[in-house]
C-alpha positions in Angstrom: 115.4 73.6 41.0 112.5 76.2 41.4 112.6 79.6 42.6 111.0 80.1 45.8 107.3 82.0 45.4 107.7 85.7 46.1 104.7 85.7 48.8 106.6 82.9 50.8 109.9 85.1 50.7 107.8 88.3 52.1 106.4 86.4 54.4 109.7 85.1 55.8 111.0 88.6 55.6 108.3 89.8 57.3 108.9 87.3 60.5 112.4 87.9 60.5 111.6 91.7 60.6 108.9 91.3 63.4 110.8 88.9 65.4 114.1 91.2 65.2 111.9 94.1 66.3 110.5 92.2 69.5 114.0 91.4 70.3 114.8 94.9 70.2 112.2 96.3 72.2 112.2 93.8 75.0 116.0 93.9 75.3 115.8 97.1 77.6 113.6 95.5 79.7 115.7 94.3 82.3 116.9 98.0 83.1 113.8 98.4 85.0 113.9 99.4 88.6 111.3 100.3 91.4 111.2 103.7 90.4 109.3 102.3 87.0 106.4 101.0 89.6 103.5 103.3 89.6 103.3 104.4 93.6 99.6 104.5 93.2 99.6 100.6 92.7 101.6 99.6 95.7 99.8 99.7 98.8 99.7 102.4 101.1 100.4 100.8 104.2 101.7 97.3 103.8 101.4 95.3 106.4 103.5 92.0 107.7 100.4 89.8 107.8 98.7 91.2 104.9 101.4 91.9 102.5 104.9 90.5 103.7 104.5 87.2 105.1 103.0 85.4 102.2 105.9 86.6 99.7 108.2 85.1 102.8 106.7 82.2 102.6 106.6 81.8 99.0 110.1 83.2 98.5 112.3 82.2 101.5 111.0 80.3 104.5 111.5 77.0 102.2 115.0 77.6 103.3 115.5 80.7 105.7 113.5 79.2 108.5 114.6 77.1 111.7 113.9 73.8 110.2 113.9 73.7 106.5 112.8 71.8 103.6 116.9 71.5 103.0 117.5 70.5 106.6 119.2 73.4 109.3 119.1 76.8 108.2 122.6 77.5 107.5 122.5 81.0 106.1 121.6 82.4 109.8 118.4 83.9 108.4 114.6 83.0 110.1 112.2 84.3 107.7 109.2 82.5 109.1 108.0 85.1 111.5 108.0 88.9 111.9 110.6 89.6 114.0 113.1 87.4 112.1 112.1 89.2 108.7 112.9 92.6 111.1 116.4 91.1 112.2 117.2 90.0 108.9 115.9 92.9 106.3 119.2 93.9 105.8 120.0 90.6 104.4 116.9 91.0 102.1 118.2 94.5 100.8 121.4 93.2 100.1 120.6 89.9 98.2 117.2 91.0 96.7 117.5 94.5 96.1 121.1 95.5 95.4 122.6 91.5 94.2 119.6 90.0 93.2 120.6 86.6 93.4 117.8 85.7 95.9 116.2 83.3 95.4 119.3 81.6 94.0 119.3 79.7 90.5 116.5 79.2 88.3 113.9 80.2 91.3 111.4 82.7 90.6 112.8 86.2 92.0 110.8 89.1 93.6 108.9 90.9 91.0 109.3 94.7 91.3 106.0 95.1 92.5 106.6 92.6 95.0 110.2 94.6 96.2 108.3 97.8 96.0 105.7 96.7 98.4 108.9 95.3 100.6 110.4 98.8 100.1 107.2 100.7 101.2 107.0 98.3 103.9 110.1 99.1 105.4 109.6 103.1 104.9 106.3 103.1 106.9 108.3 101.4 109.8 107.5 97.4 109.4 104.1 97.5 110.3 103.0 94.1 111.6 
């Protein structure tokens, strides 16, 4: 058996060290929260039509509307209209901001930026 050449071993250990460093650096990324978002990056006056409706259409309306892709709306929330989002905003706060379990399963979750837009929209009085 021939010994492994030294340069090959060095490259291997360098790759392992780099992979370990990447893992360590990204381990804390899940701890981010809305306070980590630059307030200047969020629209000053988000509106339902310009900012919130597109998010609801992408993330929520597939399941939370009078007639959904999955059949009747069993959740009781209707996020397909301005009035429905306002009426159910406490549900959004609970499941998106607090519990972090909506959308469910492996579906893409709202980004921190999108959550910050929703929070500012609420702070500004739910402008249409």
